[in-house]
N, C-alpha and C positions, 0 to 999 in steps of 0.2 A: 560435185560432181563438175566436171570442168565442161563451158559449154561446146556445143562443136566446132564451132569458130577455132578452137585452141588445140583439140583435138589433130596429132598425126594418125595415118594408116600406115601400116607397118606389112608388107609383103615380101616374103622369102619363100622358093621353093625347098622341098623338102625330098629326100630320099623313102622310101619305103620302110625302111631301118629306122631311120629317123623318126617318121611318123609313130611308128611303135612304139620307139622311146617318149616320144612327147603323150602316147596316149599311157603309158606306164608310167609316167611323170602324173599326171593330170589325175589317174588313181588313187595313185600313193599319195599325194596330197590333199585328194578328196575334194578337187577342185572340180566345180562347176562346170570348164571347159578350159581347153588347151590355154587359152588364153591368161585366163586365173591364176593358170599352174603356172606358165610362165612368167608370171610377173611375179607370186610367190613366192617359186624358185630363184629368182631375180632379187629378191628381197633375202631373202638364205642365205645368198651369194656374197650379197654386197657386207651383210653381217659377219660373216664369217673374212674376209676381205678385209673388213676391219681390223678384227682382231690379228689378225696375222700380222698387218701390217705395223701394228702396237708391239708385236715382237711374239705374240704368244701361240701356242702349239695346239691344235686339235687333237682331242684325243677321244676312243671307245672304250668302253670297258665290256666286256662279254660277263653273263652271270655269276662267275669267280669272283669276279672284280680285278680280273687280268687286264692291264689296260695297253692299246695297242697306238699307236700313235699315226693317223691318218696323215697321207701324203696328199698335199694338192699340188702339183707343179704346175699347174695353168696356173696357180694363183701365189705359188710363192718365190719371191724372186732368188737369182742365183747368188752365190757368196761374190760377194765383191772382190776376194782375192785373185790377183794377176797371178797366174801359173804360167812358168814358160815350155813346159811339155803338155802340158795338160786343157783340154777344153770340152765346154759343151757340143751335144749332138742335139740339139733344138727337133729334131725327125725322132728321137728317143723319146720314150715315155720317161726311161729312167731319167734323175737330176744327175748323177754324180758324175763326174768328168769322164769323159776316154782319151788315150793317147791321141795327141796329136797326129795326123795322117795315118790314123789303124782307126780298123772296126773295134775296137779293144777298150773295156772299161780299164779305169785305177785298180778296180777290186781284184780284175782277174788276176792282173799282174801282182798284186801285193798277197793275194792268198795261195796262190801257185807259189812264192818265193816261201810262204810259212808252210804250207804243207810240205814241199819239197827240204825244207829247212836248206833253202841256198843261200847263199852271199850274195851281196850286192852286183859284187862282179859275176858270179852265175845267171842273176836274174837277169844283167844286161844281157850277156852272151845268147843267153837262149828265148829272148823276147826280141833281140835283135832292137836294142836301148842301147844311149849311153846311159854310163853310173850314176850320172844328173838326174839324168829321167828316174830314173829307180828311186834315187832318192827322195826327190819331190814326190812320188807316186808313195813312196812310206808315210812322209810328211802328211799328204793329202787323205792318206787312209785311216792314219792314225787320230786327224782332225775331223773326218766326217766314217766314226764306227756304227753311229746310231743312224746312219741314211741307207749305209750300204745294208747294216743286216734288217732294216725296213724293205729297203730293195728285193734282197735274197728272201725273205719271207713271203712279199707279193708274187716273185717271180716263183715261188714254190707252189702257191695258190693258184696260181694261174694254170702250171701244169696240170695239176690235181684236178680242176676244172675242165681241162680236155681230156682228162683218162689216163694220164702219163701215171705211170705206177713209180712211186719213191720209194727207193728199200732207206734204212737206217745208214746204208752207205754212199748212197746218192749225196754227192753235192753239185751246190750251184756255184 
């Protein structure tokens, strides 16, 4: 235990929602106090961050053994590739790249192209993009199929949690 002269006090304000989250965290971790829960959660996240920094991916498995990769966008650095027509949107929960200057994910363009069997030129025309931009979108989406699929699955779970009924014909 540290002596009181080396202890540093941490104070911060929280909203009622954040306070509820902190209490749920305390209960989930079985911690005696919110402080203990935050310190335990910090150690857990630092361990996960170290694993991610080493290039490892984090998965969960359901009772049947089906694995699902956990996306940890706040901890996983974006890809280092330089894209001319694509960029991240820091305010978005999605890690996939967006078409620069538009509120449009690369996956939206790519999936629309595939679903409609459009050529590169038709896609460029329909989305008001250059053919170079469409070619870059195709390359990016083919490289990031796993990420795009996981984000589509996460989006479906969010919609279902909010009571949106998805039919087999519904596609994101």
